[in-house]
C-alpha positions in Angstrom: 69.2 156.6 35.1 67.8 153.2 36.2 68.4 151.8 39.7 70.5 149.0 38.3 72.8 151.4 36.5 73.1 153.5 39.6 73.9 150.4 41.7 76.6 149.5 39.3 78.2 152.9 39.4 78.1 153.0 43.2 79.6 149.5 43.4 82.5 150.7 41.1 83.1 153.7 43.3 83.2 151.6 46.4 85.5 149.0 44.8 87.9 151.6 43.5 88.0 153.6 46.8 89.6 150.7 48.6 87.5 151.2 51.7 85.0 148.8 53.2 81.3 149.6 53.0 80.0 151.7 55.8 77.3 154.3 56.4 80.1 157.0 56.7 80.6 156.7 52.9 77.0 157.9 52.2 77.9 161.6 51.8 81.0 161.2 49.7 79.3 158.7 47.3 76.3 161.0 46.9 78.6 163.9 46.1 80.6 162.0 43.5 77.6 160.6 41.7 75.8 164.0 41.8 78.8 165.6 40.2 79.1 163.0 37.5 75.4 162.8 36.7 73.8 166.3 37.2 70.3 165.3 36.2 69.9 162.4 38.6 67.2 162.6 41.3 68.7 163.1 44.8 65.9 161.0 46.3 66.7 158.1 44.0 70.4 158.4 44.7 69.8 158.4 48.4 67.5 155.4 48.3 69.8 153.3 46.2 73.0 154.3 48.1 71.3 153.5 51.5 70.2 150.1 50.2 73.8 149.3 49.1 75.5 150.4 52.3 
């Protein structure tokens, strides 16, 4: 999965959650995306999620 697709997915998760962006959302977002996309690299996911939060 490309970084742009991953950013879009994370943006949608944040928007639908109703919460404002914060570093406290790192673990829940990583867990949700990891469950939806099993083959995604955890390093890529962490890098992109940190850059968005």
